[in-house]
C-alpha positions in Angstrom: -19.7 -30.1 -85.1 -19.2 -33.8 -85.1 -18.0 -35.8 -82.1 -14.5 -36.2 -83.4 -14.1 -32.5 -84.1 -15.3 -31.6 -80.6 -13.0 -34.2 -79.1 -10.1 -32.8 -81.0 -11.0 -29.3 -79.9 -11.2 -30.4 -76.2 -7.7 -32.0 -76.4 -6.3 -28.8 -77.9 -7.9 -26.8 -75.2 -6.4 -29.0 -72.5 -3.0 -28.8 -74.2 -3.3 -24.9 -74.1 -3.9 -25.0 -70.4 -7.7 -24.8 -70.0 -8.8 -26.5 -66.8 -5.2 -26.6 -65.6 -6.4 -26.8 -62.0 -8.5 -29.9 -62.8 -5.7 -31.6 -64.7 -3.3 -30.9 -61.7 -5.8 -32.3 -59.2 -6.4 -35.4 -61.5 -2.6 -36.0 -61.7 -2.2 -35.6 -57.9 -5.0 -38.1 -57.2 -3.8 -40.6 -59.8 -0.2 -40.4 -58.4 -1.4 -40.7 -54.8 -3.7 -43.6 -55.5 -0.9 -45.4 -57.3 1.5 -44.9 -54.4 -1.1 -46.1 -51.9 -2.0 -49.2 -53.9 1.6 -50.0 -54.6 2.5 -49.6 -50.9 -0.4 -51.7 -49.8 0.4 -54.6 -52.1 4.1 -54.3 -51.3 3.4 -54.5 -47.6 1.2 -57.6 -48.1 3.9 -59.2 -50.2 6.6 -58.5 -47.6 4.4 -59.8 -44.8 3.7 -63.0 -46.7 7.4 -63.6 -47.5 8.8 -62.8 -44.0 6.0 -64.7 -42.3 5.8 -62.2 -39.4 3.8 -63.1 -36.3 2.0 -61.3 -33.5 1.7 -57.6 -33.2 4.1 -56.7 -36.1 2.0 -58.9 -38.5 -1.2 -57.2 -37.4 0.3 -53.7 -37.8 1.6 -54.4 -41.3 -1.7 -56.1 -42.3 -3.8 -53.1 -41.0 -1.5 -50.6 -42.8 -1.6 -52.6 -46.0 -5.4 -52.9 -45.8 -5.7 -49.2 -45.1 -3.5 -48.3 -48.1 -5.6 -50.5 -50.4 -9.0 -49.4 -49.0 -8.1 -45.7 -49.4 -6.2 -46.2 -52.7 -9.1 -47.9 -54.6 -11.7 -45.1 -54.2 -9.0 -42.5 -54.9 -8.0 -44.3 -58.1 -11.7 -44.6 -59.1 -12.1 -40.8 -58.4 -9.1 -40.0 -60.5 -10.4 -42.3 -63.3 -13.8 -40.5 -63.3 -12.0 -37.1 -63.4 -10.0 -38.2 -66.5 -13.2 -39.3 -68.2 -14.7 -35.9 -67.4 -11.6 -34.1 -68.7 -11.5 -36.1 -71.9 -15.2 -35.6 -72.6 -15.9 -33.0 -75.3 -18.3 -30.2 -74.8 -21.9 -31.2 -75.8 -23.1 -30.3 -79.2 -25.2 -27.1 -79.4 -28.9 -27.7 -80.0 -30.2 -26.6 -83.3 -31.6 -23.1 -83.3 -35.2 -22.7 -84.6 -34.8 -19.0 -85.2 -31.5 -18.3 -87.0 -30.2 -14.8 -86.6 
């Protein structure tokens, strides 16, 4: 089969529910990474606009940094899972002895 046929078959398999646990895990990771990255950037934005000082500034900066530092690898992991899920099965090698 050609690449496009195998890709179409893989998409149909995913639509029918094959690898449903992997798709669910991918969606959870993508959602969580989006929330963490959004929260981190929002905290940095709020901190810059309110111009907080002292301990409160440090707490917000550390929380924002933690959200971004955890969110980026989680986003990368979700992206790699999506690539794996979208990748069609490899083509069968040609058989020397046909039966």
